[in-house]
C-alpha positions, 0 to 999 in steps of 0.5 A, a space after each residue: 499518408 506516411 506525412 499525415 501518420 508522423 503529424 499523428 504520431 508526434 501529436 500523440 508523443 507530444 501528449 504522452 510527454 505532456 501527460 508524464 511531465 505533471 507531477 499528479 500522474 508522474 509521481 503516481 506513475 513512478 510509485 505503481 511502477 514500484 508496486 508493479 515490480 516488487 508484487 512481479 518479484 512477490 509473485 516469484 518469491 512465493 513461486 520459489 518459496 512454494 516449491 522449497 516449502 511445503 504448503 504448511 510452512 508458507 501458511 505459518 510464514 505468511 501468517 508471521 509476515 501478515 503478523 509483523 506488517 500488522 503490527 508494523 502499520 500500528 507502530 507507525 501510527 498515522 505519521 505516514 501521512 503527515 510525512 504525505 501532508 506536512 513535508 512540502 511545508 516543513 521547511 527548515 524543520 524537515 529533516 527533524 520532522 521525518 528523524 521523530 517520525 523513525 523514532 516514534 514509529 520504531 519505539 511504539 514498534 517494540 511496545 506494540 510487538 512485546 504485547 501482541 506476543 504475550 496473547 499470540 500464543 492465546 489468540 494465534 497458536 499458529 504463532 506459539 513459536 514466536 513466544 516459546 523461542 527466544 530467538 524467533 521473538 527477538 527477530 520478530 521484533 526487530 524486523 518489525 521496527 525496521 519494517 517501519 521506517 523501512 515503510 516511513 522512507 517511502 512516505 518521506 520520499 513521496 512526501 519531499 516529490 522524489 518518487 523517482 528513487 522509490 522503484 529503484 530502492 524497492 526492486 533492488 530489495 525484490 531482487 535481493 530477496 529472491 536471491 537470499 530465499 535460494 540462499 537460505 533454502 536449506 534453513 529449518 521451519 521456515 526460516 529462510 522465508 522469514 530472513 530472505 523476507 527482512 534482511 534485505 529491508 534492515 541492509 536498505 536503510 542505510 543508503 535509502 536514508 543517506 540519499 534523503 538526509 544528505 542529498 535530497 533534504 539539502 536541496 529542499 532547503 536550499 530550495 526553500 525560504 528561512 521566513 516558511 512557518 513549519 507546521 507546529 507540532 500540535 497541528 502535526 499531532 492533531 492530524 497524525 491523531 486524527 488519521 490514526 484510527 482509519 489508519 488502525 482499521 485499514 492495516 487490519 483490513 489487509 493484513 488480518 485477513 491472512 491471519 483470520 484465514 489461517 486461525 479459520 482453516 488452517 496453515 495449508 488453506 491461508 497458503 492457498 489464499 495468501 497467494 491470490 491476496 497478495 496478486 490483488 493486491 499488488 493491482 491494487 496499489 494502482 489506484 492507491 499510489 495514484 491516490 496518494 500522489 493526487 493527496 500531495 499535489 492537491 495539498 500544494 495546490 488545493 485549486 486542483 483538487 476537483 479536476 485531479 479526482 476527475 483525472 485519477 478516476 478516469 485514468 486509474 480505471 483505464 489502467 484497472 479495468 482490462 487488468 481484472 478482466 486479464 485475471 478473471 480470465 488468466 487466474 488459473 494459469 496464473 496460479 498454476 505457477 506456484 503448483 496445481 494445488 493452488 491453482 485448484 484451491 484459489 483461483 474462485 477467491 483470486 477472481 473474487 479478490 479481483 472484482 473488488 478492486 474496482 469498487 476499491 478505487 472508489 474508496 480510495 478516492 473518498 479518503 484522499 479527498 477527505 485527506 487533502 481537506 482535514 476530514 480525518 473523522 471522514 477518514 476513519 469511518 470509510 475505514 472502519 467500515 471497510 475493516 468491520 464488514 470485510 473481516 466480519 463478513 469473511 469469518 462468516 463467509 468462509 464457513 459458508 463457501 470456504 475460501 471463495 467465500 472470503 473473496 465474495 466478502 471482500 468484494 461485498 465490503 468493497 462494494 456497500 463501501 463505496 456506493 456510501 462513499 459516492 453518494 456521500 462524498 464525490 457525488 456532491 464534488 463531482 456533480 456540483 463544480 464550484 467555480 473556483 474547481 471549474 477554473 482549475 479543471 480549466 488551468 488543469 486541461 491547459 496543462 495536459 494540453 501542453 
């Protein structure tokens, strides 16, 4: 009996090791580890913030940070997808490509931030103080530019297949963020929240980019042939432009929702919404990270595309569904960490948002498939439908069912888009694989079994 048990244990261990060694899953799990750590530290950050600051301040500062990340996402200009899609073929020009994405995005962020602040007082009265106070204005513009580079450096590491550095970077960032929140707790008007969030971003830029440009890139170049043909500027620009519209919709759907809530339901209402929102966004990153890894790996070997899609769908579902069930059961206990009012007001919205992560997996898988196949128009349509349905329904449902209505709106939007994506994009791929895809699946299964 012991011998059989030992053999069974050795077989399972060997299969797990073989599974994790595959770049598709290894990189996806590393990105997920980073996201899970950041989400965990994020919960601690906001729990401490709820202890040190009133709900109104939490609501205002979460709206400020959402606006900052929204504008940074706009300023990235679709270049994050360029880094994922083209770094593996950039050859000797890889440093120039990364540096140009940083410079273009940072410059765009300054222009976009100033344009936003010029109308913020009219559209978003809660954020009026950003334009009326010169110190806040300058800090907001600089922080937005820094956030652009901070986000792009993770995409650079992903595109270079060096995701093992991302969990370390993000966990250190999250840890320092919590320490600074406690140190800055005495600062007035929520400044401590803003400073604690953004100072670690600036501090991370130098060491991470030293690693990228002085260690990773030289090793990458040495491993490449000098005759490699890098992508042309026109090809990169067309790809970025094609993906940019879809990125705008995706960023808007994530970061405009808290701003919509603070505008329609006030600062306190947004505080009760924002914490469930960041919890579910952390959960949603599981599917996003795996499909990002799928984009990178299928770009390297497109013969495996169908097999990769199937395996990502199965493995993410196995991880996601139990997590959703845990949130459905434990929602009031999770939110009670922030205070009894957060549990009372946020439990239902957290449950609705958690349910929405299941159809969102189908949506993200369809987006990844379209990106590998260079169908930027399809990406834009999918993400546009998500944003318009989610935000539009939320604006209506919040008046009918309060904060829970926002969660219901998000679930309905994800379900509708997921059905369309499955029927139009994924169903033909899964139902009728070609001879190439069958060969790819066989090869993949061989690799998975070691």
